[in-house]
C-alpha angles and dihedrals in degrees: 000000000000111000089220090063097045113121112235138052130255124204144180105229120085112233113247094227095056107099098177131046098242091056092048094050091045089059098035094046096051096251103125139015122212112239103164138337105311094354123106139175116223123231119213098274092056093041089055091050096049090045090058092047089050089052092053089048092050092050094051095044091046091052090064094047094258107154123217119239135161126231125195120264089219116056134182112257088228088076092056090046088055091059093040093241098109090082101023098056114079132226092306087085109076108220125188141150126246123224092281093053095252118148113252135177135197107238114251091167130002111220091120093047090051095052091045090054099053108023091103094041091051096054096116132050091235089075094060139142106030140144139200134191141185138194104215147149114264133184125215116173096225115196094217113024110188148159099039112269093359093082116016141150099227116040144154114245139176110223124178131190127199128196125205143173095220142030088236092056090047093052090051090054092042087059090050091051089049089054090047091053092050089053094047093054093042093051089046087061101254105102089160093079109120131198117237135186109255145183113259095223120179092347093064132201135127101260129037139159131194124210108226131192106209107232136144090234090060120113097205122086113228122203113215136178111200089192101062104007096249113162135179144152112262089245093061104034116114115235117223117180130194110218093170091111092061121098113276097196111098116229131199117273107253131180111219134189111249106173116204092350103135101150124066090237092054090048094051094046091050094048096037092235131138118263088221088067097050134098117224125196120219117187129209141162126222113248095224100044107013087232111159119248122190118197115199111203140161109283097242094050131081129220118255101218093198091058090046093049090051091051095047096040089228135081116249139207131198109283125253099215115212131185090248090059094071091225116134101213115217093017100053118139140161097246114086090000105166102165118115096252139127109248122211121189115205121219092240087079096054114116099012107133099197125030136179110223141159116279095213088245127102111266096003135106134176125237123195094035111165108187097206093046099039103033106017133229113346134177113252115207131180109249101138134105115252115236140208110281094024124132117283110240088217109044099017095232124129092246105115117142128187120217135170122248145175116232107231100167143358139202128199137190095217099181114193095325094119102019093055098043091048095047098247111161142161136200112242127214090277093054091253119139112241136177116241120237118232141206128189133200128190140185126180107223100198093040089053090052092051092043091054088053090050091052096043119041142097131209091287105048149299122325101211120202110243090244095066103018114131088237133007098220132031109202115200121195104198098193119028090177092061107087097207092047094048093044091051094049091047091051093049091048091052096044095046092050089049087055091054097255118148107234134181107199123204110198097151123135096242138124116281091241091055092047094049093047090056089047090052092050092050089050097205107176099227122048125190116191119196111195133165095243097057093037088064088061092045092251141116128196119253119193142151126237091239089057092237090122128040120155146135115247133187117264089226094060096030097110093051092044090050091047090050092051092050091050090049090054092051090047092052089055096043091050087067095049116107117231117253117261 
């Protein structure tokens, strides 16, 4: 490919609306074009990158006998009604009617389509286990698309679905998929992706893991223990609190005047008490019924709304407190709480002998509140966000660290959530009708490409790994008006292409700085610079985009030297790839 013919523009200025580097370089380097909020077209460089990622994914899926299929983008709403998700999923699911008035949806995930495809095929135990996958366009009407391809509304995704006759068989295949995912990310040049325990969310299932690329630009909070290796998404990490430092001597319950102190910080400052011995009230309403829910939690902790949703079995939103509710906002507490609300006690309060809490009366709080003595036996549940320095749920040490990460893949043990609701059954070896068990496994292709850029770039542009780079070699002819220089570059271009090397060739009559700026934005891993000064000595410059290699090589051996460097870059990546299990 001649760079002069490459569709797309590259420019120097960073767009004002690009908050992270990968987004900025995607726009500046001519990789993507904004179409609408969260919707992009891909220029040739990004299309070549995503095609290579898809090829890696196909190879790893095929290696574990996962067969490629293709589901429709547009699906009948009746399928989603079968699973119960047509009503339960929010506005992320785009619903519409066709010209006949039939309900339709744009597929944001394809569990229903997968079951519909194979429920007749899987009618006998002899067909099991089996798995299928697709690489397909999806649409999820995200409320807040951001960061270029990191969070979009329309995206390309690989999703796979496996079907089993036992939980044990599902778990064995789940491990194989986990291994395939490790290999995919390692082959794509990001071996630093980690697997973390996650919440299953709208997909469902009892066990799920997310694959996270640790990056400051990530919007997910990742809980890590450097001592034992424990890892989990913030939404799924268990919170364990040590309240042993709190006072153990019970005091008398006393109502005290706390004028204008509506926050727990104001109250503790006014009373001179520790926030670690305070009880904070956080108020919600259930989405389905608008019923009020009050979470009582230790004053220095925050509510994890995903944990709360899972506990309640209903999503929640911040409460709009009215006079009719009976809730005294700012002074709400568990003692003498007479409002018609559902009360949830978080585990962070357990074991504290004396608490400061609202008195359910304007400008008053209680001190010396002991939940067991003053309220009775209550159920403590974990609905709080774990924090840096907290106790690790695995090893029990105070070694928790919170990092940021980008989710690049996920895997779920779905169980029978979809096969049962959609009436998929098989006859076992004893002639008894059974429901198959499912797993599902997803990777966002565009998001992975953007994540690789986020993990591997410098101030000038992406540094693409050789395995997914748009081209393997960027050939720069510094002086097209110099006959020897141009002839040498043309010859190298032809010989490298004949050897099967992917080359982007810049033979434009432009300034060196302009040429190298474009080369940096395209991020091709191997760069060959043909200039008149070195040509006089029978040499060309060979370097890598990451600056680890920079040397002069003979024109006579240039093709072989370039081929050797390409092979070394592949070998370096493959050396970090786990063997298949």
